[in-house]
C-alpha positions as a Markdown table, in Angstrom:
| # | Residue | x | y | z |
|---|---|---|---|---|
| 1 | Met | -54.3 | 12.8 | 65.1 |
| 2 | Pro | -52.3 | 9.2 | 65.5 |
| 3 | Leu | -53.8 | 6.5 | 67.2 |
| 4 | Ser | -52.0 | 4.6 | 70.6 |
| 5 | Pro | -52.8 | 2.0 | 72.6 |
| 6 | Ala | -54.8 | 2.9 | 75.5 |
| 7 | Arg | -52.4 | 3.2 | 78.7 |
| 8 | Arg | -54.1 | -0.3 | 80.4 |
| 9 | Val | -52.2 | -2.1 | 78.0 |
| 10 | Glu | -49.0 | -0.8 | 78.4 |
| 11 | Pro | -47.7 | -4.0 | 80.3 |
| 12 | Phe | -48.4 | -6.7 | 77.9 |
| 13 | Thr | -46.0 | -8.0 | 76.4 |
| 14 | Glu | -45.6 | -9.1 | 72.7 |
| 15 | Ser | -47.2 | -12.8 | 72.0 |
| 16 | Val | -45.1 | -16.0 | 71.1 |
| 17 | Ile | -46.8 | -16.1 | 68.2 |
| 18 | Arg | -45.9 | -12.8 | 66.4 |
| 19 | Glu | -42.3 | -13.5 | 67.8 |
| 20 | Met | -42.9 | -16.9 | 66.2 |
| 21 | Thr | -43.7 | -15.5 | 62.7 |
| 22 | Arg | -41.1 | -12.2 | 62.8 |
| 23 | Leu | -38.8 | -15.0 | 63.0 |
| 24 | Ala | -39.8 | -17.9 | 60.1 |
| 25 | Leu | -40.4 | -14.9 | 57.3 |
| 26 | Arg | -36.9 | -13.4 | 58.9 |
| 27 | His | -35.6 | -17.5 | 57.8 |
| 28 | Asn | -37.4 | -17.9 | 55.0 |
| 29 | Ala | -39.2 | -21.2 | 57.4 |
| 30 | Val | -42.4 | -22.5 | 57.9 |
| 31 | Asn | -44.5 | -21.4 | 60.4 |
| 32 | Leu | -46.0 | -23.5 | 62.2 |
| 33 | Ala | -46.9 | -21.8 | 65.4 |
| 34 | Gln | -50.9 | -20.2 | 63.9 |
| 35 | Gly | -51.6 | -24.1 | 62.2 |
| 36 | Phe | -50.5 | -26.3 | 59.9 |
| 37 | Pro | -49.5 | -25.3 | 56.2 |
| 38 | Asp | -51.6 | -26.0 | 53.2 |
| 39 | Phe | -49.4 | -28.3 | 51.7 |
| 40 | Pro | -47.6 | -31.3 | 51.8 |
| 41 | Ala | -45.0 | -31.9 | 53.6 |
| 42 | Pro | -41.7 | -33.0 | 50.9 |
| 43 | Ala | -41.0 | -36.7 | 51.1 |
| 44 | Pro | -37.9 | -36.8 | 52.7 |
| 45 | Thr | -39.5 | -34.7 | 56.1 |
| 46 | Cys | -41.8 | -37.6 | 56.5 |
| 47 | Pro | -40.0 | -40.6 | 57.7 |
| 48 | Ala | -37.9 | -40.1 | 60.7 |
| 49 | Pro | -41.0 | -38.1 | 62.8 |
| 50 | Cys | -43.6 | -41.1 | 61.6 |
| 51 | Gly | -41.1 | -43.3 | 63.0 |
| 52 | Ala | -40.2 | -42.1 | 66.1 |
| 53 | Leu | -43.7 | -41.8 | 67.3 |
| 54 | Ser | -44.4 | -45.4 | 66.3 |
| 55 | Ala | -41.4 | -45.7 | 68.2 |
């Protein structure tokens, strides 16, 4: 017999984190919704955000 969620949790909707994870996988993107990547950012992506933060 397959398991199903209890009726009391039926009103709960899917979390934004799950949706962002699914979208990231679909578009082969880096998913920052669940934390930080475990690899360094490519060099060309660093100057613009760093400049914006120090402005």
